[in-house]
DOLOFI-858406 format. One record per residue (C-alpha): residue number from 1; residue in three letters; x, y negated, z negated. Coordinates in Angstrom, 2 decimals. Last residue first. Layout:
<sites>
<site seq="NUM" type="Ala" c1="X" c2="Y" c3="Z"/>
...
</sites>
This chain:
<sites>
<site seq="324" type="Glu" c1="6.79" c2="-35.41" c3="-7.69"/>
<site seq="323" type="Asn" c1="5.31" c2="-37.61" c3="-11.35"/>
<site seq="322" type="Lys" c1="7.22" c2="-40.74" c3="-10.59"/>
<site seq="321" type="Ile" c1="9.73" c2="-42.52" c3="-12.72"/>
<site seq="320" type="Gly" c1="10.89" c2="-45.82" c3="-11.28"/>
<site seq="319" type="Met" c1="13.07" c2="-46.61" c3="-14.91"/>
<site seq="318" type="Ala" c1="11.22" c2="-49.74" c3="-15.35"/>
<site seq="317" type="Pro" c1="7.94" c2="-48.61" c3="-14.46"/>
<site seq="316" type="Ile" c1="8.40" c2="-45.38" c3="-17.15"/>
<site seq="315" type="Leu" c1="9.81" c2="-47.99" c3="-19.63"/>
<site seq="314" type="Lys" c1="6.51" c2="-50.24" c3="-20.21"/>
<site seq="313" type="Gly" c1="3.83" c2="-47.69" c3="-20.07"/>
<site seq="312" type="Trp" c1="5.93" c2="-45.14" c3="-21.94"/>
<site seq="311" type="Lys" c1="5.99" c2="-47.48" c3="-25.10"/>
<site seq="310" type="Glu" c1="2.79" c2="-48.65" c3="-24.75"/>
<site seq="309" type="Tyr" c1="1.08" c2="-44.71" c3="-24.55"/>
<site seq="308" type="Asp" c1="3.86" c2="-43.91" c3="-27.21"/>
<site seq="307" type="Ala" c1="2.48" c2="-46.92" c3="-29.74"/>
<site seq="306" type="Ala" c1="-1.28" c2="-45.65" c3="-29.07"/>
<site seq="305" type="Met" c1="-0.80" c2="-42.58" c3="-30.29"/>
<site seq="304" type="Arg" c1="1.62" c2="-42.83" c3="-32.94"/>
<site seq="303" type="Ser" c1="-1.60" c2="-45.66" c3="-34.53"/>
<site seq="302" type="Gln" c1="-3.98" c2="-42.54" c3="-33.46"/>
<site seq="301" type="Phe" c1="-2.53" c2="-40.15" c3="-35.67"/>
<site seq="300" type="Ser" c1="-2.11" c2="-42.58" c3="-38.73"/>
<site seq="299" type="Glu" c1="-5.81" c2="-43.63" c3="-38.31"/>
<site seq="298" type="Ser" c1="-6.85" c2="-39.39" c3="-38.20"/>
<site seq="297" type="Asn" c1="-4.41" c2="-38.54" c3="-41.12"/>
<site seq="296" type="Gly" c1="-1.20" c2="-37.47" c3="-40.68"/>
<site seq="295" type="Tyr" c1="0.97" c2="-34.36" c3="-40.34"/>
<site seq="294" type="Ala" c1="4.76" c2="-34.38" c3="-39.86"/>
<site seq="293" type="Leu" c1="5.72" c2="-30.93" c3="-40.46"/>
<site seq="292" type="Val" c1="9.27" c2="-30.16" c3="-38.15"/>
<site seq="291" type="Tyr" c1="8.99" c2="-27.43" c3="-35.90"/>
<site seq="290" type="Gly" c1="11.68" c2="-24.82" c3="-35.72"/>
<site seq="289" type="Gln" c1="9.61" c2="-21.55" c3="-35.91"/>
<site seq="288" type="Gly" c1="11.00" c2="-21.06" c3="-39.33"/>
<site seq="287" type="Ser" c1="9.31" c2="-24.38" c3="-39.96"/>
<site seq="286" type="Leu" c1="5.99" c2="-23.69" c3="-38.77"/>
<site seq="285" type="Arg" c1="5.89" c2="-20.20" c3="-40.84"/>
<site seq="284" type="Asp" c1="7.30" c2="-21.76" c3="-44.04"/>
<site seq="283" type="Arg" c1="4.83" c2="-24.46" c3="-44.10"/>
<site seq="282" type="Leu" c1="2.02" c2="-22.03" c3="-42.96"/>
<site seq="281" type="Glu" c1="2.47" c2="-20.29" c3="-46.05"/>
<site seq="280" type="Gln" c1="3.26" c2="-22.83" c3="-48.58"/>
<site seq="279" type="Thr" c1="-0.37" c2="-23.90" c3="-48.10"/>
<site seq="278" type="Asp" c1="-0.42" c2="-27.77" c3="-48.04"/>
<site seq="277" type="Phe" c1="-0.73" c2="-27.72" c3="-44.19"/>
<site seq="276" type="Ala" c1="-4.10" c2="-25.96" c3="-44.67"/>
<site seq="275" type="Arg" c1="-5.64" c2="-28.49" c3="-46.97"/>
<site seq="274" type="Arg" c1="-4.33" c2="-31.06" c3="-44.36"/>
<site seq="273" type="Thr" c1="-6.29" c2="-29.16" c3="-41.66"/>
<site seq="272" type="Glu" c1="-9.50" c2="-29.27" c3="-44.38"/>
<site seq="271" type="Asp" c1="-8.61" c2="-33.17" c3="-44.95"/>
<site seq="270" type="Cys" c1="-8.83" c2="-33.57" c3="-41.06"/>
<site seq="269" type="Leu" c1="-11.68" c2="-31.89" c3="-39.93"/>
<site seq="268" type="Arg" c1="-13.58" c2="-32.67" c3="-42.59"/>
<site seq="267" type="Ala" c1="-13.28" c2="-36.40" c3="-41.44"/>
<site seq="266" type="Val" c1="-13.53" c2="-35.62" c3="-37.62"/>
<site seq="265" type="Ile" c1="-17.24" c2="-34.08" c3="-38.70"/>
<site seq="264" type="Asp" c1="-17.83" c2="-37.16" c3="-40.94"/>
<site seq="263" type="Pro" c1="-16.78" c2="-39.49" c3="-38.67"/>
<site seq="262" type="Pro" c1="-19.44" c2="-37.93" c3="-35.55"/>
<site seq="261" type="Thr" c1="-17.88" c2="-36.48" c3="-32.53"/>
<site seq="260" type="His" c1="-18.42" c2="-39.15" c3="-30.04"/>
<site seq="259" type="Ala" c1="-14.51" c2="-39.41" c3="-28.68"/>
<site seq="258" type="Pro" c1="-14.23" c2="-36.05" c3="-28.12"/>
<site seq="257" type="Ala" c1="-11.81" c2="-34.10" c3="-30.86"/>
<site seq="256" type="Leu" c1="-8.28" c2="-34.56" c3="-30.99"/>
<site seq="255" type="Ile" c1="-5.40" c2="-32.28" c3="-32.52"/>
<site seq="254" type="Gly" c1="-1.57" c2="-33.02" c3="-32.87"/>
<site seq="253" type="Tyr" c1="1.72" c2="-32.11" c3="-31.61"/>
<site seq="252" type="Trp" c1="4.75" c2="-34.39" c3="-31.59"/>
<site seq="251" type="Ile" c1="7.37" c2="-33.78" c3="-28.90"/>
<site seq="250" type="Asp" c1="10.96" c2="-36.00" c3="-29.71"/>
<site seq="249" type="Val" c1="12.42" c2="-39.15" c3="-28.14"/>
<site seq="248" type="Asn" c1="14.24" c2="-41.79" c3="-30.19"/>
<site seq="247" type="Phe" c1="17.30" c2="-44.17" c3="-29.63"/>
<site seq="246" type="Gly" c1="17.09" c2="-46.96" c3="-31.52"/>
<site seq="245" type="Asp" c1="20.59" c2="-47.63" c3="-31.82"/>
<site seq="244" type="Leu" c1="22.77" c2="-46.06" c3="-28.90"/>
<site seq="243" type="Gly" c1="26.37" c2="-45.65" c3="-31.17"/>
<site seq="242" type="Ser" c1="26.40" c2="-41.81" c3="-31.95"/>
<site seq="241" type="Glu" c1="23.96" c2="-42.34" c3="-35.49"/>
<site seq="240" type="Ser" c1="21.03" c2="-43.29" c3="-32.38"/>
<site seq="239" type="Val" c1="22.19" c2="-40.41" c3="-30.77"/>
<site seq="238" type="Thr" c1="21.06" c2="-38.08" c3="-34.02"/>
<site seq="237" type="Pro" c1="24.25" c2="-36.54" c3="-35.81"/>
<site seq="236" type="Leu" c1="24.16" c2="-32.99" c3="-36.01"/>
<site seq="235" type="Asp" c1="25.39" c2="-31.97" c3="-39.61"/>
<site seq="234" type="Pro" c1="21.63" c2="-31.32" c3="-40.99"/>
<site seq="233" type="Leu" c1="21.24" c2="-28.66" c3="-38.70"/>
<site seq="232" type="Thr" c1="17.75" c2="-26.99" c3="-40.59"/>
<site seq="231" type="Pro" c1="16.38" c2="-30.65" c3="-41.64"/>
<site seq="230" type="Ile" c1="16.91" c2="-32.42" c3="-38.48"/>
<site seq="229" type="Arg" c1="18.33" c2="-35.68" c3="-38.67"/>
<site seq="228" type="Glu" c1="16.09" c2="-38.46" c3="-38.36"/>
<site seq="227" type="Ala" c1="14.95" c2="-40.77" c3="-35.09"/>
<site seq="226" type="Gly" c1="14.74" c2="-37.98" c3="-32.84"/>
<site seq="225" type="Val" c1="17.37" c2="-37.40" c3="-30.26"/>
<site seq="224" type="Thr" c1="19.66" c2="-34.59" c3="-31.78"/>
<site seq="223" type="Ala" c1="23.21" c2="-34.57" c3="-31.23"/>
<site seq="222" type="Leu" c1="26.13" c2="-32.62" c3="-29.22"/>
<site seq="221" type="Ala" c1="25.52" c2="-29.47" c3="-29.27"/>
<site seq="220" type="His" c1="27.49" c2="-27.15" c3="-27.43"/>
<site seq="219" type="Leu" c1="26.29" c2="-23.97" c3="-25.09"/>
<site seq="218" type="Lys" c1="27.29" c2="-20.06" c3="-24.84"/>
<site seq="217" type="Gly" c1="28.95" c2="-19.94" c3="-27.82"/>
<site seq="216" type="Ala" c1="26.30" c2="-17.62" c3="-29.52"/>
<site seq="215" type="Lys" c1="25.11" c2="-20.10" c3="-32.18"/>
<site seq="214" type="Val" c1="24.67" c2="-22.83" c3="-29.27"/>
<site seq="213" type="Tyr" c1="22.37" c2="-20.46" c3="-26.81"/>
<site seq="212" type="Pro" c1="20.48" c2="-19.49" c3="-30.37"/>
<site seq="211" type="Met" c1="20.21" c2="-23.42" c3="-30.82"/>
<site seq="210" type="Ala" c1="18.39" c2="-24.16" c3="-26.93"/>
<site seq="209" type="Ser" c1="14.77" c2="-22.93" c3="-27.25"/>
<site seq="208" type="Thr" c1="14.08" c2="-24.32" c3="-31.01"/>
<site seq="207" type="Val" c1="15.69" c2="-26.89" c3="-30.64"/>
<site seq="206" type="Val" c1="13.78" c2="-28.33" c3="-27.65"/>
<site seq="205" type="Ala" c1="16.08" c2="-29.09" c3="-25.05"/>
<site seq="204" type="Phe" c1="17.66" c2="-32.30" c3="-23.83"/>
<site seq="203" type="Met" c1="19.82" c2="-30.66" c3="-21.10"/>
<site seq="202" type="Val" c1="23.57" c2="-31.16" c3="-19.65"/>
<site seq="201" type="His" c1="25.81" c2="-29.29" c3="-16.80"/>
<site seq="200" type="Val" c1="23.40" c2="-27.84" c3="-14.57"/>
<site seq="199" type="Gln" c1="24.44" c2="-24.19" c3="-12.63"/>
<site seq="198" type="Gly" c1="26.93" c2="-23.89" c3="-15.47"/>
<site seq="197" type="Ala" c1="25.13" c2="-20.15" c3="-16.32"/>
<site seq="196" type="Val" c1="24.05" c2="-21.17" c3="-19.34"/>
<site seq="195" type="Leu" c1="22.05" c2="-24.50" c3="-17.74"/>
<site seq="194" type="Asp" c1="20.57" c2="-22.46" c3="-15.41"/>
<site seq="193" type="Thr" c1="18.64" c2="-19.97" c3="-18.08"/>
<site seq="192" type="Leu" c1="18.47" c2="-23.01" c3="-20.12"/>
<site seq="191" type="Ala" c1="16.24" c2="-24.38" c3="-16.86"/>
<site seq="190" type="Pro" c1="14.77" c2="-20.87" c3="-16.35"/>
<site seq="189" type="Ser" c1="13.50" c2="-21.07" c3="-19.86"/>
<site seq="188" type="Ala" c1="12.25" c2="-24.46" c3="-19.92"/>
<site seq="187" type="Gly" c1="9.53" c2="-24.27" c3="-17.34"/>
<site seq="186" type="Lys" c1="9.39" c2="-24.44" c3="-13.99"/>
<site seq="185" type="Tyr" c1="12.84" c2="-26.67" c3="-13.25"/>
<site seq="184" type="Pro" c1="13.33" c2="-30.21" c3="-12.60"/>
<site seq="183" type="Val" c1="17.24" c2="-31.24" c3="-11.68"/>
<site seq="182" type="His" c1="18.00" c2="-34.89" c3="-12.98"/>
<site seq="181" type="Val" c1="21.59" c2="-36.39" c3="-11.17"/>
<site seq="180" type="Met" c1="23.44" c2="-37.93" c3="-13.71"/>
<site seq="179" type="Asp" c1="24.62" c2="-41.87" c3="-13.46"/>
<site seq="178" type="Val" c1="25.70" c2="-43.24" c3="-16.58"/>
<site seq="177" type="Gly" c1="23.97" c2="-46.74" c3="-17.09"/>
<site seq="176" type="Thr" c1="24.15" c2="-45.84" c3="-20.95"/>
<site seq="175" type="Val" c1="20.60" c2="-47.80" c3="-21.72"/>
<site seq="174" type="Lys" c1="19.29" c2="-46.25" c3="-18.39"/>
<site seq="173" type="Lys" c1="21.11" c2="-42.77" c3="-17.85"/>
<site seq="172" type="Phe" c1="19.44" c2="-41.46" c3="-21.59"/>
<site seq="171" type="Leu" c1="15.65" c2="-42.96" c3="-20.98"/>
<site seq="170" type="Glu" c1="16.17" c2="-40.51" c3="-17.85"/>
<site seq="169" type="Gly" c1="17.21" c2="-37.83" c3="-20.38"/>
<site seq="168" type="Ala" c1="15.02" c2="-38.29" c3="-23.16"/>
<site seq="167" type="Leu" c1="11.97" c2="-39.02" c3="-20.06"/>
<site seq="166" type="His" c1="12.81" c2="-35.29" c3="-18.57"/>
<site seq="165" type="His" c1="13.27" c2="-33.71" c3="-21.96"/>
<site seq="164" type="Pro" c1="9.80" c2="-35.21" c3="-22.76"/>
<site seq="163" type="Thr" c1="8.36" c2="-33.91" c3="-19.44"/>
<site seq="162" type="Gly" c1="7.54" c2="-36.32" c3="-16.54"/>
<site seq="161" type="Asn" c1="9.07" c2="-34.29" c3="-13.82"/>
<site seq="160" type="Gly" c1="9.65" c2="-30.54" c3="-14.64"/>
<site seq="159" type="Pro" c1="11.48" c2="-28.39" c3="-17.56"/>
<site seq="158" type="Ser" c1="14.18" c2="-30.77" c3="-17.53"/>
<site seq="157" type="Ala" c1="18.22" c2="-30.20" c3="-16.67"/>
<site seq="156" type="Phe" c1="20.65" c2="-32.48" c3="-16.07"/>
<site seq="155" type="Ser" c1="23.45" c2="-33.05" c3="-13.40"/>
<site seq="154" type="Leu" c1="26.50" c2="-34.18" c3="-13.75"/>
<site seq="153" type="Lys" c1="28.96" c2="-35.06" c3="-11.14"/>
<site seq="152" type="Gly" c1="26.89" c2="-38.22" c3="-9.80"/>
<site seq="151" type="Pro" c1="29.39" c2="-40.88" c3="-11.66"/>
<site seq="150" type="Asn" c1="32.37" c2="-39.06" c3="-12.84"/>
<site seq="149" type="Ala" c1="34.76" c2="-42.05" c3="-15.34"/>
<site seq="148" type="Arg" c1="31.17" c2="-42.98" c3="-16.45"/>
<site seq="147" type="Ala" c1="29.92" c2="-39.58" c3="-16.94"/>
<site seq="146" type="Tyr" c1="33.09" c2="-38.23" c3="-19.09"/>
<site seq="145" type="Ala" c1="32.72" c2="-41.48" c3="-21.25"/>
<site seq="144" type="Ile" c1="29.36" c2="-41.16" c3="-21.75"/>
<site seq="143" type="Leu" c1="29.94" c2="-37.18" c3="-23.15"/>
<site seq="142" type="Glu" c1="32.61" c2="-38.37" c3="-25.36"/>
<site seq="141" type="Ala" c1="30.52" c2="-41.11" c3="-26.56"/>
<site seq="140" type="Val" c1="27.51" c2="-38.06" c3="-27.17"/>
<site seq="139" type="Ser" c1="30.18" c2="-35.66" c3="-29.29"/>
<site seq="138" type="Lys" c1="32.17" c2="-32.79" c3="-27.94"/>
<site seq="137" type="Ala" c1="32.51" c2="-33.59" c3="-24.66"/>
<site seq="136" type="Pro" c1="34.86" c2="-31.93" c3="-22.28"/>
<site seq="135" type="Val" c1="31.70" c2="-30.25" c3="-19.55"/>
<site seq="134" type="Ser" c1="33.00" c2="-26.67" c3="-19.31"/>
<site seq="133" type="Pro" c1="31.33" c2="-25.72" c3="-22.14"/>
<site seq="132" type="His" c1="27.40" c2="-26.84" c3="-20.63"/>
<site seq="131" type="Thr" c1="26.33" c2="-29.05" c3="-22.69"/>
<site seq="130" type="Val" c1="23.46" c2="-29.36" c3="-25.15"/>
<site seq="129" type="Val" c1="21.37" c2="-32.82" c3="-26.07"/>
<site seq="128" type="Val" c1="18.71" c2="-31.67" c3="-28.63"/>
<site seq="127" type="Ile" c1="15.08" c2="-32.34" c3="-29.04"/>
<site seq="126" type="Pro" c1="12.52" c2="-31.98" c3="-32.24"/>
<site seq="125" type="Ser" c1="9.40" c2="-30.13" c3="-32.21"/>
<site seq="124" type="Ile" c1="7.47" c2="-32.39" c3="-34.45"/>
<site seq="123" type="Thr" c1="3.98" c2="-31.10" c3="-36.15"/>
<site seq="122" type="Leu" c1="0.71" c2="-31.91" c3="-37.11"/>
<site seq="121" type="Met" c1="-0.90" c2="-35.28" c3="-36.55"/>
<site seq="120" type="Ala" c1="-4.57" c2="-35.22" c3="-37.21"/>
<site seq="119" type="Val" c1="-8.46" c2="-35.78" c3="-35.90"/>
<site seq="118" type="Pro" c1="-7.94" c2="-38.32" c3="-33.35"/>
<site seq="117" type="Lys" c1="-10.48" c2="-39.14" c3="-31.39"/>
<site seq="116" type="Phe" c1="-10.91" c2="-38.64" c3="-27.60"/>
<site seq="115" type="Asp" c1="-12.24" c2="-40.12" c3="-24.67"/>
<site seq="114" type="Arg" c1="-10.74" c2="-43.76" c3="-25.03"/>
<site seq="113" type="Ile" c1="-6.94" c2="-43.24" c3="-25.89"/>
<site seq="112" type="Ile" c1="-6.22" c2="-40.43" c3="-23.34"/>
<site seq="111" type="Asp" c1="-8.88" c2="-41.78" c3="-21.07"/>
<site seq="110" type="Phe" c1="-9.85" c2="-39.14" c3="-18.53"/>
<site seq="109" type="Pro" c1="-9.69" c2="-37.73" c3="-14.52"/>
<site seq="108" type="Val" c1="-6.23" c2="-38.62" c3="-14.77"/>
<site seq="107" type="Ser" c1="-5.61" c2="-40.75" c3="-11.12"/>
<site seq="106" type="Lys" c1="-2.31" c2="-42.09" c3="-9.89"/>
<site seq="105" type="Thr" c1="-0.25" c2="-39.32" c3="-12.20"/>
<site seq="104" type="Leu" c1="3.25" c2="-40.56" c3="-14.01"/>
<site seq="103" type="Trp" c1="1.92" c2="-43.40" c3="-16.92"/>
<site seq="102" type="Pro" c1="-1.25" c2="-41.61" c3="-17.15"/>
<site seq="101" type="Asn" c1="0.85" c2="-37.99" c3="-18.30"/>
<site seq="100" type="Ile" c1="2.66" c2="-39.87" c3="-21.00"/>
<site seq="99" type="Val" c1="0.06" c2="-39.85" c3="-23.25"/>
<site seq="98" type="Gln" c1="-0.49" c2="-36.00" c3="-22.20"/>
<site seq="97" type="Ala" c1="2.56" c2="-35.14" c3="-22.35"/>
<site seq="96" type="Asn" c1="2.82" c2="-36.54" c3="-26.34"/>
<site seq="95" type="Asn" c1="1.20" c2="-33.07" c3="-27.64"/>
<site seq="94" type="Val" c1="-2.30" c2="-31.90" c3="-27.36"/>
<site seq="93" type="Leu" c1="-4.53" c2="-29.37" c3="-29.25"/>
<site seq="92" type="Leu" c1="-8.06" c2="-29.86" c3="-27.77"/>
<site seq="91" type="Leu" c1="-11.10" c2="-29.42" c3="-30.07"/>
<site seq="90" type="Thr" c1="-14.50" c2="-28.11" c3="-29.27"/>
<site seq="89" type="Tyr" c1="-16.86" c2="-26.96" c3="-31.76"/>
<site seq="88" type="Gly" c1="-16.60" c2="-30.39" c3="-33.68"/>
<site seq="87" type="Asp" c1="-20.14" c2="-31.77" c3="-31.94"/>
<site seq="86" type="Gly" c1="-19.16" c2="-33.81" c3="-29.60"/>
<site seq="85" type="Ala" c1="-20.10" c2="-31.88" c3="-26.52"/>
<site seq="84" type="Ala" c1="-17.29" c2="-31.32" c3="-24.12"/>
<site seq="83" type="Arg" c1="-16.48" c2="-33.73" c3="-21.32"/>
<site seq="82" type="Ala" c1="-12.80" c2="-34.84" c3="-22.91"/>
<site seq="81" type="Val" c1="-12.26" c2="-31.03" c3="-24.02"/>
<site seq="80" type="Phe" c1="-12.50" c2="-30.43" c3="-20.93"/>
<site seq="79" type="Glu" c1="-10.78" c2="-32.93" c3="-18.81"/>
<site seq="78" type="Ala" c1="-7.82" c2="-32.32" c3="-21.45"/>
<site seq="77" type="Ala" c1="-6.99" c2="-28.64" c3="-20.72"/>
<site seq="76" type="Ile" c1="-7.31" c2="-29.30" c3="-16.88"/>
<site seq="75" type="Asn" c1="-4.74" c2="-32.21" c3="-18.01"/>
<site seq="74" type="Gly" c1="-2.16" c2="-30.18" c3="-19.25"/>
<site seq="73" type="Gly" c1="0.55" c2="-30.57" c3="-17.01"/>
<site seq="72" type="Ala" c1="-1.68" c2="-30.31" c3="-14.48"/>
<site seq="71" type="Gly" c1="-2.30" c2="-26.31" c3="-15.70"/>
<site seq="70" type="Pro" c1="-2.85" c2="-24.10" c3="-18.42"/>
<site seq="69" type="Arg" c1="-6.43" c2="-23.48" c3="-20.12"/>
<site seq="68" type="Asn" c1="-5.51" c2="-21.34" c3="-23.26"/>
<site seq="67" type="Asp" c1="-8.78" c2="-20.83" c3="-25.92"/>
<site seq="66" type="Ile" c1="-7.63" c2="-19.94" c3="-29.10"/>
<site seq="65" type="Ile" c1="-11.35" c2="-19.25" c3="-31.14"/>
<site seq="64" type="Val" c1="-10.98" c2="-20.67" c3="-34.56"/>
<site seq="63" type="Pro" c1="-13.35" c2="-17.86" c3="-36.58"/>
<site seq="62" type="Val" c1="-15.77" c2="-19.97" c3="-39.29"/>
<site seq="61" type="His" c1="-14.92" c2="-20.05" c3="-42.99"/>
<site seq="60" type="Leu" c1="-13.99" c2="-23.43" c3="-42.62"/>
<site seq="59" type="Arg" c1="-10.97" c2="-22.74" c3="-44.79"/>
<site seq="58" type="Glu" c1="-10.39" c2="-19.67" c3="-43.72"/>
<site seq="57" type="Gln" c1="-11.01" c2="-20.78" c3="-39.97"/>
<site seq="56" type="Leu" c1="-8.32" c2="-23.59" c3="-40.37"/>
<site seq="55" type="Pro" c1="-5.36" c2="-20.91" c3="-42.25"/>
<site seq="54" type="Gln" c1="-5.36" c2="-19.11" c3="-38.81"/>
<site seq="53" type="Ala" c1="-5.60" c2="-21.85" c3="-36.04"/>
<site seq="52" type="Val" c1="-2.56" c2="-23.50" c3="-37.69"/>
<site seq="51" type="Ser" c1="-0.36" c2="-20.52" c3="-35.98"/>
<site seq="50" type="Arg" c1="-2.57" c2="-19.88" c3="-33.41"/>
<site seq="49" type="Gly" c1="-1.95" c2="-23.57" c3="-32.06"/>
<site seq="48" type="Leu" c1="1.51" c2="-23.32" c3="-32.65"/>
<site seq="47" type="Ile" c1="2.24" c2="-20.54" c3="-31.17"/>
<site seq="46" type="Asp" c1="0.53" c2="-21.76" c3="-28.03"/>
<site seq="45" type="Asn" c1="1.90" c2="-24.59" c3="-27.97"/>
<site seq="44" type="Gly" c1="5.44" c2="-22.89" c3="-28.08"/>
<site seq="43" type="Gly" c1="4.82" c2="-20.29" c3="-25.41"/>
<site seq="42" type="Gly" c1="3.28" c2="-17.39" c3="-25.77"/>
<site seq="41" type="Pro" c1="-0.09" c2="-17.77" c3="-23.96"/>
<site seq="40" type="Ala" c1="-0.55" c2="-20.47" c3="-21.08"/>
<site seq="39" type="Met" c1="-0.31" c2="-24.26" c3="-21.54"/>
<site seq="38" type="Pro" c1="-3.02" c2="-26.76" c3="-22.72"/>
<site seq="37" type="Ile" c1="-4.51" c2="-25.13" c3="-25.75"/>
<site seq="36" type="Val" c1="-7.99" c2="-25.34" c3="-26.77"/>
<site seq="35" type="Leu" c1="-9.45" c2="-24.31" c3="-30.34"/>
<site seq="34" type="Lys" c1="-12.70" c2="-23.88" c3="-30.06"/>
<site seq="33" type="Ile" c1="-14.65" c2="-23.72" c3="-33.45"/>
<site seq="32" type="Pro" c1="-17.25" c2="-20.53" c3="-34.12"/>
<site seq="31" type="Lys" c1="-20.49" c2="-20.90" c3="-35.67"/>
<site seq="30" type="Asn" c1="-21.86" c2="-23.03" c3="-38.37"/>
<site seq="29" type="Pro" c1="-19.44" c2="-26.03" c3="-38.97"/>
<site seq="28" type="Tyr" c1="-21.40" c2="-28.10" c3="-40.44"/>
<site seq="27" type="Gly" c1="-24.13" c2="-27.61" c3="-42.30"/>
<site seq="26" type="Gln" c1="-22.97" c2="-30.99" c3="-43.96"/>
<site seq="25" type="Ser" c1="-23.00" c2="-32.39" c3="-41.19"/>
<site seq="24" type="Trp" c1="-26.30" c2="-31.32" c3="-39.33"/>
<site seq="23" type="Ala" c1="-27.89" c2="-32.52" c3="-43.02"/>
<site seq="22" type="Cys" c1="-26.65" c2="-35.77" c3="-42.37"/>
<site seq="21" type="Ser" c1="-28.58" c2="-36.52" c3="-39.76"/>
<site seq="20" type="Ala" c1="-31.44" c2="-34.88" c3="-40.42"/>
<site seq="19" type="Gly" c1="-31.80" c2="-37.15" c3="-43.49"/>
<site seq="18" type="Leu" c1="-30.45" c2="-40.14" c3="-41.06"/>
<site seq="17" type="Ala" c1="-33.72" c2="-39.10" c3="-39.19"/>
<site seq="16" type="Phe" c1="-35.79" c2="-38.90" c3="-42.12"/>
<site seq="15" type="Leu" c1="-34.70" c2="-42.25" c3="-43.10"/>
<site seq="14" type="Val" c1="-35.31" c2="-43.88" c3="-39.94"/>
<site seq="13" type="Leu" c1="-38.58" c2="-42.60" c3="-39.40"/>
<site seq="12" type="Leu" c1="-39.53" c2="-43.16" c3="-43.18"/>
<site seq="11" type="Trp" c1="-38.26" c2="-46.79" c3="-42.49"/>
<site seq="10" type="Arg" c1="-40.98" c2="-47.10" c3="-39.40"/>
<site seq="9" type="Ser" c1="-43.53" c2="-45.76" c3="-41.22"/>
<site seq="8" type="Leu" c1="-43.33" c2="-48.22" c3="-43.73"/>
<site seq="7" type="Val" c1="-43.47" c2="-51.14" c3="-41.13"/>
<site seq="6" type="Arg" c1="-46.33" c2="-49.57" c3="-39.69"/>
<site seq="5" type="Ala" c1="-47.96" c2="-49.22" c3="-42.76"/>
<site seq="4" type="His" c1="-47.31" c2="-52.95" c3="-43.89"/>
<site seq="3" type="Ile" c1="-47.97" c2="-54.22" c3="-40.69"/>
<site seq="2" type="Arg" c1="-51.63" c2="-52.65" c3="-40.80"/>
<site seq="1" type="Met" c1="-51.91" c2="-53.77" c3="-44.47"/>
</sites>
């Protein structure tokens, strides 16, 4: 009887603990959620984060507060979230720069795969190859031919070392064998300013930033760099279609939670994000900002992160790129 009493008491404790856990999870959320943005206010990351936060807080019935923590290529924000309590109240807006960073920086204070749990993938920001009008090329094939005939004469701008824009240019150099000089800037805006002024010749730029200059006739758009054509630019071919089969670089965005966040909370966040993306208002807003909608659940986002991590882990050493 005593043994049975002990076993029964232990099972009651387990059931009580499970019941308390379920009650706690079912009560989520009951206070504001912090969405940490790894860039300063006003940029593309910040605009996307605020656009998604608004319908998400309407669905979750609690405020979703934006917390901008720029610096160190996004590592400051990522470390903050990695060390946060896994209770679903601190989330990170991430892009693939954080997957690339570990291959460029010797000491990253977190593991982007191990220390986070993917919630949902959100959007893709396509990259386009643009040139100054002084470059006598109206297609990717003509650009390659001109660069080969003039080794070292062309320069390509980027928002900084190790950015997807930079890696797209380096990958282009590697697969074509052309010699172009990389000129890093502290952001996309000064890079585009110098490109328009003719100080540099080529840039692998985000579509939303570059297209106003293209429409004004100040830059030429040769091709997009993603796997598919952009819906808003259906007549612009991809680099892959232009002869470089399989060439694909883009910038994706998603939401991460600390690794020890309970699965049911991650599932709730994932589901509510999907429902937010089902609203026409959010879809129109993001499309109008130049994003390609690319919602993916936790599992598909985890696969995308792992694939990119492995891809750049092979390419970056092969290209000899260092985050100087």
